[in-house]
C-alpha positions, 0 to 999 in steps of 0.5 A: 806112880806118876812120875815126869822125866827129863833125861836124867831125873825123875820127878816124885811127889813128896807122898811118892818119894815116902813110899818109894824110900819105905818100901826100900828100906824095908827091902833091906831089912829095917822094920817098918818103925826104923824105915819110918824114922829114916825115911822122914829124915831124908825126905826132909833133907831133899825137900831142904835141897840136899841133893846127896843127902836125900834118899840116895843115902839109902843105896849107901846104907844097902852097900854098907858092911854094918847092915848085914851084921846083927843089931841088938836094942839101943841101950843106955849103958850109963846115965846121970840126970843130965847125961846118957852114953848109948849103944847103938846097937849097931842100928843105923844113925838115923834111928840111933841118933833120933832116940839119942835127940829124945833123951837129950830133949827129955833131960834137957826139960827136967834139969836145964841140961843135957849131955849124950854120947853114942857109940856102936852106930854109923850113918846118922845123916844130917845134924841140923835135922836132929837140932832143928827138932831140939831148938824148936823145942827151945833149947841150945843144941850142939852136936858133933859126930866122929864118922867113919874114916874117909879122910886122909890126913895131910901128909898121909897116904890113907884115910883115918878121919871121918867127914866129921861134921860140926852143927849148933842150933840156937832157938829163934824166931819164927825159925832156930838159927842153925850151922852145919858144916863137915871138916872135910873138902867133901861129905861121903855122901856127896862122894858116893852119889857122885860115884853112882853117876860117873862124876868127877870132882875138881882138883883138890878134893880127894885121892886114889887108894894109892894116896895119889890126887885124883878127880875122879868120884869112883877113884877117891871112894876107894882112896879117901878125901882131903880136910877142908882149909888144910891144917885148920880142917884137920885139926877140927876133924880131929877134935871132933873124933876125939870128942867121940870117945866120950860116947864110947867110941874106943879106937879098937885097933888097926884101922878100924874106928868106931864112930863116935856121937856128941849132943850137948843140950841145954836151955838159954834160960841158964843165962839169959831169958828165952825170949831175951835171948831170941830177940837178941838173935834176931837182932845180931842176924837183922844187923849183919842182913842190913850191912851195905851189900858188894855190888851185884849182891842181892841179899846176904843169907844167913847159914840155914835160910836157904834150906827153910826156904827151899823146904817151903817152896818144895812142900808148895810144889808137893815133888822133888826130883831124884837122879834116875839111877838112883830112882831106879836102884831104889825101886829094884831094892823095894821088889827084895821086900816083895 
């Protein structure tokens, strides 16, 4: 493998990154088909510039207690023509949500609308990855995730809620408009990566195991992060956790909370012709970008614009970088399958 190194990073081609991730995922027990689904997702995250959401997530999968539990087939446990509730079978969420997105697209294609919920899965990755597929199929998509507990509610001393992202995608021309945000001050993957690298955070991000403020990423892993925006972020996080109940994610008791996932997908043609909607969306975005700019501001940037741009740049370059400690551990995981 050809690698170009800086003092703390390794440069890999896209092909080499696929091979590295695929081998590591097979090394921790995923099938070839599952590994392919996960690594495609992770590589796309890296190309879009999401450092923590790319191949470093394999380390979080490997360290998760869930990867050691038995897996069962992903099954639809209840459905109607426009809805499905899915048991993820304890499969990693990259695999289970890929299946749920397929179900949502199929049902929305047949009926104009789809509601798909899921439970018994974990670590589903970047919500926008699924919604981009849905929006490029011509549909509006909304996706919420009640995630693994990592967020300490205001006034509490220990974690209870997930980082609980919300994502919305709208079909556009030439690319969908997408907005994807977490409801925490920092996403779990960012904290885990920083802890692997021995990094610290600014004040106000998280607390240690005793509920006291800390800047250490390693200590925040033991304690938790805070919601963004105080009570507003907390309220949004809580309602997303509650929406996960629709996917079958009940709280079995104690500190254990199942992860709950929800897709809401519909054809804009239920309200407006698709092309009319796309044209109006384009006008809206164009008007915002044409607003007078503050001194020193070159561009008013729209959500998802940076990611699309960076993806094309990295595809053209054919490579991207991985932090050296992450790279070394992925190589070692890949050796487990030899």
